[in-house]
Backbone as CSV, one residue per row, in Angstrom:
resi,resn,N_x,N_y,N_z,CA_x,CA_y,CA_z,C_x,C_y,C_z
1,MET,-3.154,-21.202,20.824,-2.272,-20.509,20.808,-2.840,-18.942,20.167
2,THR,-2.492,-17.686,20.293,-3.103,-16.392,20.041,-2.391,-16.448,18.294
3,THR,-3.130,-15.888,17.025,-2.275,-15.932,16.409,-1.940,-14.289,16.139
4,PRO,-1.006,-13.808,15.471,-0.276,-12.566,15.557,-1.403,-11.393,14.892
5,LEU,-1.659,-10.646,15.831,-2.396,-9.320,14.965,-2.017,-8.874,13.981
6,VAL,-3.005,-8.994,12.869,-2.519,-8.539,11.309,-3.910,-7.125,11.603
7,VAL,-3.282,-5.881,10.781,-4.206,-4.460,10.990,-3.795,-4.160,9.543
8,ALA,-5.283,-4.321,8.678,-5.055,-4.418,6.763,-5.860,-3.280,6.735
9,ILE,-4.456,-2.589,5.892,-5.544,-0.861,6.187,-4.694,-0.699,4.632
10,ASP,-6.116,-0.847,3.967,-6.301,-0.383,2.221,-6.902,0.915,2.004
11,GLY,-6.891,1.329,0.692,-7.464,2.012,0.237,-6.794,3.175,-0.973
12,PRO,-7.414,3.998,-1.695,-7.119,4.206,-2.689,-5.529,5.235,-2.597
13,SER,-4.986,5.957,-3.930,-4.291,6.717,-3.360,-4.469,7.941,-3.054
14,GLY,-3.431,8.536,-1.863,-3.845,9.709,-1.377,-4.686,10.002,-0.248
15,SER,-4.783,8.840,0.020,-5.789,8.569,1.367,-5.362,8.826,2.583
16,GLY,-4.306,8.786,2.588,-3.309,9.044,3.714,-2.895,7.472,4.648
17,LYS,-2.640,6.668,3.566,-2.658,5.221,4.297,-0.970,5.182,4.811
18,SER,-0.259,5.787,4.127,0.951,5.410,4.655,1.340,6.402,5.908
19,SER,1.220,7.276,6.276,1.587,8.394,7.028,0.631,7.224,8.517
20,THR,-0.828,7.248,8.059,-1.772,6.309,9.045,-1.338,5.229,9.642
21,SER,-0.871,4.109,8.885,-0.555,2.777,9.518,1.057,2.901,9.937
22,ARG,1.632,3.942,9.429,2.892,3.960,10.139,2.613,4.758,11.971
23,GLY,1.611,5.560,11.746,1.453,5.753,13.035,0.577,4.821,13.764
24,VAL,-0.056,4.412,13.329,-0.777,2.978,14.161,-0.164,2.112,14.544
25,ALA,1.087,1.572,13.665,1.981,0.781,14.237,2.674,1.231,15.165
26,GLY,3.381,2.339,15.284,3.811,3.043,16.494,3.268,3.315,17.582
27,ARG,1.962,3.844,17.440,1.026,3.419,18.696,1.125,2.344,19.569
28,LEU,0.790,1.233,18.670,0.574,-0.076,18.977,1.982,-0.966,19.120
29,ALA,3.052,-0.476,18.970,4.348,-1.221,19.041,4.157,-2.746,17.873
30,LEU,3.831,-2.228,16.453,3.517,-3.132,15.598,4.625,-2.823,14.556
31,ASP,4.863,-4.140,13.708,5.647,-4.314,12.703,5.206,-3.009,11.371
32,TYR,5.580,-2.814,10.356,4.833,-1.856,9.340,5.213,-2.661,8.376
33,LEU,4.356,-2.962,7.250,4.381,-3.411,5.722,4.158,-2.175,4.829
34,ASP,4.538,-1.739,3.972,4.139,-0.635,2.870,3.738,-1.438,1.457
35,THR,3.075,-2.492,1.350,2.889,-3.286,0.171,3.045,-2.391,-1.146
36,GLY,2.501,-0.886,-1.457,2.674,-0.177,-2.266,4.430,0.228,-2.546
37,ALA,5.054,0.080,-1.346,6.181,0.501,-1.745,6.963,-0.857,-2.662
38,MET,6.423,-1.711,-2.647,6.736,-2.963,-2.961,6.619,-2.784,-4.546
39,TYR,5.739,-2.353,-4.959,5.069,-2.254,-6.538,5.709,-1.188,-6.858
40,ARG,5.468,-0.210,-6.199,6.858,0.939,-6.947,8.532,0.273,-7.472
41,ALA,8.573,-0.456,-6.302,9.911,-0.688,-6.173,10.466,-1.884,-7.343
42,MET,9.163,-2.767,-7.566,9.500,-3.618,-8.977,9.324,-2.779,-10.227
43,THR,8.683,-1.791,-10.150,8.073,-0.755,-11.621,9.909,-0.119,-11.664
44,TRP,10.445,0.250,-10.713,11.551,1.078,-10.557,12.776,0.181,-11.425
45,ALA,12.772,-1.326,-10.977,13.565,-2.069,-11.473,13.537,-2.808,-12.733
46,LEU,12.430,-2.896,-13.467,11.811,-2.596,-14.642,12.030,-1.375,-15.224
47,LEU,11.967,-0.570,-15.069,12.146,0.596,-15.713,13.956,0.851,-15.902
48,GLN,14.840,0.194,-14.740,15.984,0.695,-15.197,16.721,-0.728,-15.891
49,LYS,16.021,-1.745,-16.115,16.069,-3.071,-17.031,15.679,-2.865,-18.312
50,GLY,14.795,-1.492,-18.519,14.077,-0.764,-19.850,13.290,-1.990,-20.475
51,VAL,12.709,-2.497,-19.755,11.554,-3.438,-19.924,10.188,-2.616,-20.353
52,ASP,9.722,-3.281,-21.298,8.035,-2.599,-22.075,7.102,-2.556,-21.078
53,LEU,6.771,-1.938,-20.429,5.532,-2.229,-19.263,4.318,-1.967,-19.513
54,HIS,4.064,-2.181,-20.715,2.578,-2.186,-21.616,2.710,-3.467,-22.451
55,ASP,3.835,-4.457,-21.944,3.929,-5.781,-22.548,3.712,-7.150,-20.900
56,PRO,2.765,-6.961,-20.616,2.667,-8.126,-19.378,3.514,-9.276,-19.348
57,GLU,3.741,-9.790,-20.789,4.424,-11.360,-20.446,6.038,-10.687,-20.188
58,ALA,6.293,-9.474,-20.877,7.704,-9.032,-20.437,8.221,-8.776,-19.393
59,VAL,7.013,-8.161,-18.532,6.997,-7.589,-17.300,7.157,-8.641,-16.294
60,ALA,6.068,-9.731,-16.269,6.128,-10.689,-15.900,7.370,-11.500,-15.598
61,SER,7.897,-11.690,-17.101,9.419,-13.003,-17.276,10.738,-11.933,-16.161
62,ALA,10.346,-10.271,-16.669,11.746,-9.860,-15.721,11.943,-9.908,-14.301
63,ALA,10.194,-9.552,-13.830,10.124,-9.529,-12.596,10.379,-10.506,-11.875
64,GLU,10.424,-11.951,-12.544,11.230,-12.949,-11.505,12.662,-13.024,-11.081
65,ALA,13.102,-12.050,-11.657,14.844,-12.248,-11.414,14.711,-10.767,-10.263
66,VAL,13.813,-10.119,-10.249,13.863,-9.062,-9.462,14.113,-9.438,-7.597
67,GLN,14.858,-8.879,-6.835,14.758,-9.653,-5.464,14.311,-8.267,-4.348
68,LEU,13.641,-8.239,-3.676,13.092,-7.000,-3.036,13.056,-7.700,-1.617
69,THR,13.493,-6.394,-0.855,13.818,-6.698,0.650,12.975,-5.487,1.526
70,SER,12.290,-5.691,2.228,11.465,-4.813,2.823,11.257,-4.522,4.508
71,GLY,12.068,-3.347,4.514,12.023,-3.434,6.136,10.712,-3.328,7.138
72,THR,10.563,-3.338,8.202,9.308,-3.089,8.882,9.092,-2.361,10.204
73,ASP,10.480,-1.520,10.095,10.155,-0.888,11.761,9.811,0.675,11.040
74,PRO,8.320,0.788,11.240,7.467,1.802,11.334,8.344,3.205,11.377
75,GLN,8.938,3.426,12.159,9.925,4.358,12.406,11.224,4.788,11.085
76,ASP,11.480,3.973,10.259,12.324,3.476,9.287,12.102,2.342,8.539
77,PRO,11.238,2.932,7.836,10.722,1.545,6.633,11.809,1.511,5.674
78,THR,12.195,0.436,5.075,12.931,0.717,4.318,12.700,-0.332,3.017
79,ILE,12.877,-0.072,1.705,12.954,-0.894,0.532,14.152,-0.981,-0.156
80,HIS,14.541,-1.982,-0.774,15.548,-2.267,-1.437,15.417,-3.119,-2.579
81,VAL,16.065,-3.116,-3.703,16.032,-3.324,-4.880,17.293,-4.579,-5.276
82,ASP,17.673,-5.480,-5.157,18.805,-6.470,-5.104,20.033,-5.498,-4.497
83,GLY,19.946,-5.440,-3.540,20.718,-5.241,-2.280,20.690,-3.530,-2.365
84,THR,20.101,-2.787,-3.407,20.277,-1.023,-3.624,19.307,-0.247,-2.625
85,ASP,19.337,0.334,-2.191,18.038,1.272,-1.103,17.356,2.092,-2.580
86,VAL,16.267,1.965,-2.520,15.336,2.614,-3.245,14.368,3.430,-2.936
87,GLY,14.381,3.264,-1.745,13.470,4.530,-1.007,13.089,5.782,-2.099
88,GLU,13.905,6.512,-2.309,13.652,7.470,-2.879,13.598,7.601,-3.972
89,PRO,14.058,7.197,-5.054,13.878,7.006,-6.192,12.520,6.262,-7.014
90,ILE,11.871,5.445,-5.855,10.744,4.851,-6.492,9.489,5.826,-6.138
91,ARG,9.501,6.986,-5.583,8.731,8.352,-5.828,8.981,9.092,-6.562
92,SER,9.250,8.811,-7.637,9.797,9.787,-9.018,8.539,9.548,-9.179
93,GLU,8.400,10.517,-10.645,7.474,10.545,-11.457,7.460,9.865,-12.473
94,ASP,8.237,8.955,-12.811,8.732,8.180,-13.874,7.702,6.697,-13.284
95,VAL,8.057,6.540,-11.917,7.644,5.303,-11.530,6.144,5.433,-10.890
96,THR,5.559,6.902,-10.441,4.085,7.084,-9.953,3.356,6.465,-11.864
97,GLY,3.794,7.091,-12.687,2.904,7.027,-13.594,2.985,5.763,-14.294
98,SER,3.711,5.010,-14.016,3.958,3.629,-14.102,3.481,2.311,-13.298
99,VAL,3.346,2.648,-12.384,2.951,1.455,-11.448,2.351,0.879,-11.418
100,SER,1.067,1.683,-11.795,-0.263,0.547,-12.482,-0.469,-0.377,-13.416
101,LEU,0.602,-0.354,-14.244,0.388,-1.065,-15.326,1.188,-2.251,-14.639
102,VAL,2.454,-2.190,-13.863,3.155,-3.402,-13.207,2.017,-3.812,-12.417
103,ALA,1.324,-3.297,-11.627,0.936,-3.485,-10.609,-0.628,-4.611,-10.830
104,ALA,-0.969,-3.956,-12.377,-2.251,-4.969,-13.058,-1.557,-6.526,-13.634
105,VAL,-0.293,-6.692,-13.557,-0.101,-7.981,-14.231,-0.181,-9.010,-13.100
106,PRO,-1.399,-10.269,-13.446,-1.126,-11.072,-12.434,-0.186,-11.914,-11.895
107,ARG,0.697,-12.488,-12.779,2.175,-12.965,-12.225,3.057,-12.135,-11.497
108,VAL,2.693,-10.780,-11.460,3.669,-9.624,-10.805,2.982,-9.618,-9.000
109,ARG,1.862,-9.756,-9.336,0.999,-9.734,-7.885,1.181,-11.090,-7.315
110,GLU,1.025,-12.263,-8.184,1.301,-13.692,-7.342,2.557,-13.583,-6.307
111,GLN,3.644,-13.038,-7.180,5.005,-12.918,-6.890,5.223,-12.204,-5.695
112,LEU,4.356,-11.031,-5.515,4.731,-9.868,-4.513,3.817,-10.576,-3.200
113,VAL,2.885,-10.668,-3.776,1.463,-11.210,-2.522,2.665,-12.601,-1.835
114,GLU,2.984,-13.030,-2.608,3.681,-14.776,-1.895,5.006,-13.756,-0.795
115,LEU,5.751,-12.756,-1.492,6.669,-12.302,-0.384,6.326,-11.762,0.544
116,GLN,4.649,-11.035,0.815,4.068,-10.311,1.705,3.760,-11.365,2.846
117,ARG,3.256,-12.199,2.602,2.613,-13.226,3.231,3.730,-13.874,3.971
118,ALA,4.686,-13.657,3.279,5.969,-14.247,4.196,6.235,-13.244,5.372
119,ILE,6.255,-12.013,4.947,6.969,-11.263,5.818,5.832,-10.990,6.912
120,ILE,4.525,-11.028,7.100,3.394,-11.006,7.801,3.541,-12.290,8.319
121,GLY,3.772,-13.429,8.030,3.968,-14.752,8.504,5.137,-14.469,9.620
122,GLY,6.069,-14.215,9.562,7.332,-13.843,10.282,7.178,-12.941,11.340
123,SER,6.002,-12.161,11.349,6.134,-11.276,12.633,4.859,-11.475,13.251
124,GLU,5.215,-10.765,14.569,4.618,-10.978,16.269,3.476,-9.867,16.083
125,GLY,3.309,-9.296,15.055,2.170,-8.526,15.104,2.320,-7.509,14.083
126,ILE,1.633,-7.038,12.914,2.079,-6.132,11.687,0.541,-5.342,11.386
127,VAL,0.946,-3.814,11.126,-0.060,-2.981,9.993,0.569,-3.200,8.918
128,VAL,-0.345,-3.905,7.419,-0.080,-3.709,6.715,-0.981,-2.790,5.696
129,GLU,-0.666,-1.779,4.894,-1.291,-1.264,4.084,-1.196,-1.306,2.458
130,GLY,-2.137,-1.412,1.834,-2.025,-1.377,0.209,-3.354,-1.150,-0.131
131,ARG,-3.658,-2.104,-1.482,-4.996,-2.057,-1.713,-5.849,-3.165,-2.128
132,ASP,-5.359,-4.295,-1.347,-5.615,-5.717,-1.444,-5.303,-6.655,-0.092
133,ILE,-4.731,-5.895,0.855,-4.448,-6.692,1.810,-5.588,-7.456,2.851
134,GLY,-6.953,-6.595,2.838,-7.931,-7.197,3.723,-8.711,-7.947,2.442
135,SER,-8.756,-8.341,1.239,-9.279,-8.836,0.554,-8.458,-9.991,-0.123
136,THR,-7.590,-9.841,-0.804,-6.476,-11.309,-0.965,-5.275,-11.616,-0.313
137,VAL,-4.657,-10.304,0.490,-3.311,-10.907,1.078,-3.392,-11.448,2.515
138,VAL,-4.547,-11.128,3.142,-4.774,-11.480,4.443,-6.224,-11.122,4.667
139,PRO,-6.851,-12.183,3.985,-8.645,-11.971,3.935,-9.101,-12.296,5.654
140,ASP,-8.382,-13.271,6.605,-8.598,-13.422,7.981,-8.155,-12.426,8.530
141,ALA,-7.082,-11.710,8.575,-6.977,-10.410,9.548,-7.977,-9.804,10.238
142,ARG,-7.307,-9.545,11.628,-8.228,-9.623,12.778,-8.988,-8.484,12.623
143,VAL,-8.486,-7.107,11.868,-8.742,-5.927,11.680,-8.508,-5.796,10.382
144,LYS,-9.520,-4.719,9.564,-9.403,-4.581,8.360,-10.259,-2.819,8.390
145,ILE,-9.564,-1.959,7.893,-9.484,-0.867,7.560,-9.993,-0.537,6.082
146,TYR,-10.844,0.172,5.751,-10.745,1.021,4.409,-10.856,2.447,4.414
147,LEU,-9.690,2.993,4.136,-9.415,4.846,4.477,-9.619,5.498,3.253
148,VAL,-10.378,6.484,3.490,-11.014,6.686,2.386,-10.849,8.562,2.294
149,ALA,-10.818,9.448,1.398,-10.912,10.740,1.667,-11.406,11.499,0.356
150,ASP,-12.057,12.656,0.515,-13.213,13.133,-1.105,-11.624,13.556,-1.675
151,PRO,-12.280,13.623,-3.041,-10.848,13.505,-4.619,-9.968,15.077,-4.048
152,ALA,-10.718,15.964,-3.643,-10.223,17.095,-3.456,-9.115,17.277,-2.069
153,ALA,-9.798,16.248,-1.176,-8.714,16.131,0.036,-7.439,15.241,-0.598
154,ARG,-7.611,14.052,-1.130,-6.746,13.429,-1.537,-5.557,13.997,-2.408
155,ALA,-6.240,14.623,-3.420,-5.389,15.666,-4.276,-4.119,16.605,-3.420
156,ALA,-4.988,17.210,-2.834,-4.075,18.119,-1.903,-3.107,17.494,-0.882
157,ARG,-3.228,16.416,-0.666,-2.384,15.970,-0.004,-1.334,15.349,-0.706
158,ARG,-1.661,14.578,-1.603,-0.675,13.871,-2.506,0.385,15.351,-3.275
159,ALA,-0.293,16.469,-3.245,0.501,17.459,-4.089,1.168,18.184,-3.005
160,ALA,0.982,18.024,-1.844,1.644,18.429,-0.502,3.171,17.584,-0.244
161,GLU,2.795,16.067,-0.606,4.115,15.053,-0.690,4.678,15.517,-1.833
162,THR,4.580,15.713,-3.198,5.265,15.864,-4.264,5.813,17.365,-4.500
163,GLY,5.058,18.253,-3.846,5.343,19.456,-4.140,4.799,20.087,-5.399
164,ALA,3.980,19.295,-6.146,2.625,20.051,-7.302,2.037,21.321,-6.814
165,VAL,1.940,21.871,-7.523,1.138,23.182,-7.693,-0.497,22.800,-8.315
166,ASP,-0.192,22.005,-9.094,-1.832,21.800,-9.874,-2.519,20.867,-9.301
167,THR,-3.303,21.273,-8.412,-3.935,20.394,-7.835,-5.276,19.442,-8.719
168,VAL,-5.550,20.554,-9.506,-6.852,19.727,-10.314,-6.041,18.730,-10.951
169,ALA,-4.809,18.985,-11.757,-4.100,17.949,-12.399,-4.170,16.714,-11.844
170,MET,-3.487,16.956,-10.326,-3.425,16.183,-9.536,-4.928,14.859,-9.248
171,GLU,-5.432,15.940,-9.246,-7.109,15.112,-9.041,-7.309,14.337,-9.886
172,ALA,-6.824,14.803,-11.450,-7.503,14.059,-12.457,-6.848,12.789,-12.540
173,ALA,-5.203,12.919,-11.918,-4.678,11.818,-11.762,-4.739,10.634,-10.758
174,LEU,-5.305,11.142,-9.811,-5.607,10.054,-8.880,-6.913,9.620,-9.439
175,ALA,-7.880,10.211,-9.950,-9.062,9.924,-10.730,-8.943,8.685,-11.613
176,ARG,-7.593,8.873,-12.647,-7.025,7.658,-13.640,-6.267,6.427,-13.109
177,ARG,-5.681,6.793,-11.725,-5.498,5.461,-11.010,-6.220,4.640,-10.312
178,ASP,-7.136,5.432,-9.598,-8.723,5.109,-8.922,-9.229,3.568,-10.173
179,GLN,-9.310,4.421,-11.230,-10.179,3.518,-12.235,-9.134,2.577,-12.368
180,ILE,-8.100,2.602,-13.048,-7.317,1.416,-13.269,-7.298,0.465,-12.052
181,ASP,-6.841,1.143,-10.879,-6.751,-0.013,-9.620,-8.387,-0.666,-9.587
182,SER,-8.935,-0.167,-9.571,-10.156,-0.738,-9.704,-11.002,-1.880,-10.471
183,THR,-10.329,-1.742,-11.750,-11.279,-2.425,-12.709,-10.295,-3.234,-13.191
184,ARG,-8.935,-3.782,-12.449,-7.758,-4.446,-12.906,-8.817,-5.838,-12.650
185,ALA,-7.784,-6.855,-13.753,-8.562,-8.027,-13.421,-7.842,-8.792,-12.176
186,ALA,-6.972,-8.522,-11.393,-6.272,-9.164,-10.132,-6.195,-8.160,-9.294
187,SER,-6.943,-8.823,-8.441,-7.150,-8.246,-7.070,-7.422,-6.414,-6.933
188,PRO,-8.573,-6.599,-7.573,-8.846,-4.856,-8.061,-9.070,-4.515,-6.854
189,LEU,-8.940,-2.730,-6.399,-8.854,-2.123,-5.566,-10.498,-2.010,-4.873
190,ALA,-11.003,-2.621,-3.508,-12.142,-2.498,-3.413,-12.196,-2.815,-1.497
191,GLN,-13.744,-2.406,-0.982,-13.721,-2.501,0.621,-13.696,-3.626,0.943
192,ALA,-12.758,-4.196,1.327,-12.831,-5.981,2.124,-14.282,-6.262,2.854
193,GLU,-14.490,-7.284,2.447,-15.803,-7.618,3.573,-15.168,-7.697,4.761
194,GLY,-16.400,-7.223,5.201,-15.552,-7.279,7.135,-14.839,-5.420,7.353
195,ALA,-14.632,-4.802,6.522,-13.529,-3.754,6.676,-14.677,-2.622,7.154
196,VAL,-13.884,-1.918,8.004,-14.720,-0.683,8.582,-13.731,0.488,7.775
197,LEU,-15.141,0.857,7.205,-14.837,2.260,6.447,-14.407,3.491,7.671
198,VAL,-13.086,4.162,6.713,-12.766,5.257,7.804,-12.701,6.504,6.640
199,ASP,-13.122,7.721,7.200,-13.718,8.613,5.941,-12.765,9.446,6.544
200,GLY,-11.277,9.801,6.272,-10.269,10.920,7.008,-10.323,12.418,6.408
201,THR,-11.470,12.502,5.507,-11.861,13.742,4.901,-11.512,15.232,5.787
202,HIS,-12.269,15.035,6.490,-12.260,16.482,7.702,-11.498,15.965,9.181
203,LEU,-10.742,15.158,9.247,-9.874,14.469,10.300,-8.310,14.992,9.866
204,THR,-7.947,15.293,11.071,-6.201,15.373,11.092,-5.703,14.087,10.911
205,LEU,-4.813,13.540,10.676,-4.044,12.717,11.195,-4.180,11.724,12.369
206,ASP,-3.693,13.198,13.222,-3.370,12.062,14.465,-5.101,11.720,14.801
207,GLU,-6.158,12.265,14.486,-7.501,11.760,14.500,-7.837,10.314,13.854
208,VAL,-7.182,10.390,12.780,-7.541,9.370,11.770,-6.761,8.502,12.588
209,ILE,-5.195,8.479,12.794,-4.608,7.378,13.872,-5.397,7.060,14.808
210,ALA,-5.920,7.673,16.086,-6.581,7.146,16.921,-7.896,6.540,16.786
211,SER,-8.247,6.964,15.836,-9.707,6.193,15.310,-9.116,5.009,15.452
212,ILE,-8.405,4.963,14.349,-8.076,2.798,14.145,-7.456,2.439,15.265
213,VAL,-6.792,3.067,16.246,-6.234,2.367,17.246,-7.352,2.342,18.059
214,GLU,-8.299,3.191,18.110,-9.611,3.046,19.012,-9.906,1.355,18.561
215,ILE,-10.492,1.517,17.106,-11.063,0.168,16.750,-10.240,-1.327,16.648
216,VAL,-9.057,-0.992,16.706,-8.451,-1.961,16.798,-8.246,-2.633,18.649
217,GLU,-8.126,-1.641,19.216,-8.469,-1.955,20.660,-9.600,-2.647,20.933
218,ILE,-10.452,-2.142,20.541,-12.235,-2.697,20.928,-11.836,-3.973,20.345
219,VAL,-11.663,-4.806,19.002,-11.581,-5.810,18.626,-10.816,-6.552,19.215
220,GLU,-9.866,-6.569,19.766,-8.747,-7.047,20.676,-9.422,-7.314,21.982
221,SER,-10.089,-6.554,22.385,-11.053,-6.475,23.892,-11.818,-7.723,23.761
222,ALA,-12.178,-7.652,22.344,-13.982,-8.373,22.360,-13.275,-9.483,22.311
223,GLY,-12.213,-10.070,21.361,-11.443,-11.310,21.304,-10.784,-11.994,22.031
């Protein structure tokens, strides 16, 4: 019996994971899961509840009562908290500035990884993006990609997404996020064993998508 195809795409903030992952999923007719949106949604929910995000115990306790639902259509990905569509508010500055605190709490990661695995397990084929997909969530994924770009390119892309004009400040913010994500105790950001490094610094989005699709097709044809 052939197991469903899982394409794990990891990488730091601003590397283009979301647009790339959705594009790859669309090209290959696969489902799509944005695990970063799940951590953002959890952060949004806890901010709404007034939880002290600097208190890991309070975060972990409050998170247990939050119900997240993630849609897997790459053309229309959705994320709901307790039945409320939070696709837009999870991209706010408040959430962006706080999500690393929530994502660093081990019990929150355990809760969301369990949910992520359930979604992946129910799919017939899926592209999953995040920071620990190939290393922790689906270590046996048939295709693992580690997508990167240089700091200036990442800052420019994130500034374009958010409408920010100070790319220097954006680059500094991304560097801080990298530091937190790569040094946290629970599932730190790192290139997973067996992951193919793809550097999108000097590539267009279409070129990055095409390169990953080619990698997937090579792996699938070999297997």
